[in-house]
C-alpha positions as CSV (number, residue, x, y, z in Angstrom):
1,M,5.5,-0.9,20.8
2,S,1.9,0.1,20.4
3,T,-1.5,-1.8,20.4
4,R,-3.3,0.3,18.2
5,A,-7.2,0.2,18.2
6,Q,-9.8,2.3,17.0
7,I,-13.6,3.2,19.0
8,A,-16.2,3.1,16.5
9,I,-19.3,5.3,17.6
10,Q,-22.5,6.0,15.2
11,I,-23.4,9.7,15.1
12,G,-25.6,9.6,12.0
13,P,-27.9,6.9,10.0
14,E,-24.8,5.6,8.1
15,E,-22.3,7.5,10.2
16,W,-19.6,6.2,12.7
17,A,-16.8,8.3,14.0
18,H,-13.4,6.0,13.9
19,V,-11.4,7.6,16.8
20,Y,-7.7,7.0,16.9
21,V,-6.1,4.9,20.2
22,H,-2.6,4.4,19.8
23,F,-1.0,2.5,23.2
24,D,-2.6,-0.2,25.2
25,G,-5.6,-1.2,22.9
26,Y,-5.9,-4.8,23.7
27,P,-9.1,-5.5,25.0
28,A,-7.9,-6.5,29.0
29,H,-7.0,-3.3,29.2
30,M,-9.2,-1.1,27.5
31,L,-12.6,-2.3,28.3
32,P,-11.6,-1.7,31.8
33,A,-10.5,1.5,31.1
34,L,-12.9,2.7,29.0
35,A,-16.3,1.5,31.4
36,R,-16.1,4.7,33.1
37,W,-16.1,6.4,30.0
38,K,-18.5,7.3,27.5
39,P,-19.1,8.1,23.7
40,E,-19.9,11.7,24.0
41,D,-16.0,11.6,26.5
42,I,-14.9,9.7,23.7
43,L,-15.9,11.9,20.4
44,T,-14.5,15.2,22.6
45,A,-11.1,13.5,22.4
46,R,-10.8,13.1,18.7
47,E,-7.7,11.2,18.2
48,I,-6.1,9.4,21.9
49,R,-2.7,8.4,22.9
50,Q,-3.8,5.8,25.8
51,V,-7.2,5.8,27.7
52,T,-6.9,5.0,31.2
53,P,-10.0,5.0,34.0
54,E,-8.6,7.8,35.2
55,A,-7.9,9.9,31.9
56,L,-7.9,9.9,28.3
57,D,-4.4,11.0,27.1
58,C,-5.1,12.8,23.8
59,F,-3.0,14.4,21.0
60,S,-2.5,18.0,20.3
61,P,-3.4,18.9,18.4
62,P,-5.9,15.9,17.5
63,R,-6.9,15.0,14.6
64,A,-10.5,14.4,13.3
65,P,-12.0,10.9,13.4
66,R,-12.7,9.3,10.4
67,I,-16.2,8.9,9.5
68,L,-17.1,5.7,7.7
69,P,-20.6,4.4,6.6
70,R,-20.2,1.2,9.5
71,P,-17.9,0.2,12.0
72,T,-14.6,-0.6,10.3
73,R,-11.5,-2.7,12.0
74,E,-8.4,-0.8,10.4
75,F,-6.2,-1.8,13.1
76,A,-5.4,-4.8,15.7
77,H,-9.3,-3.6,17.7
78,L,-12.1,-2.2,17.3
79,Y,-14.6,-1.3,20.3
80,M,-18.2,0.0,20.1
81,W,-20.8,0.9,22.7
82,I,-23.5,-1.6,22.4
83,G,-26.1,-1.9,24.4
84,C,-24.5,1.3,27.2
85,E,-21.5,-0.4,27.3
86,W,-18.1,-1.0,25.7
87,V,-18.0,-4.1,23.6
88,H,-14.5,-5.8,21.9
89,V,-16.1,-6.4,18.3
90,V,-14.1,-9.4,17.0
91,P,-15.3,-9.8,13.1
92,R,-15.7,-13.4,11.7
93,A,-14.5,-14.1,8.4
94,D,-17.9,-14.4,6.7
95,A,-19.4,-11.2,7.9
96,P,-19.5,-8.4,5.5
97,G,-18.3,-5.1,6.6
98,V,-16.3,-5.2,9.2
């Protein structure tokens, strides 16, 4: 079974690219695996099967990332690049928009 996730990367004032990750999207795996990758690497990958410290295993051909006006969690986990590091975003129940 897959633990799906998205990586939200801001590409414009109100534009966020959401890159899909199919396998191992849980924080204990993703945060160490994402550590060596920069947002540009993730955007270039476009659609990812699995993130590891060694490689981005990408779909071929990849689908383009979803572009949304704000970071939006659509799967089990959402990650964002904040302050030069990857962060697992856990929305609060009363927070609008995530």
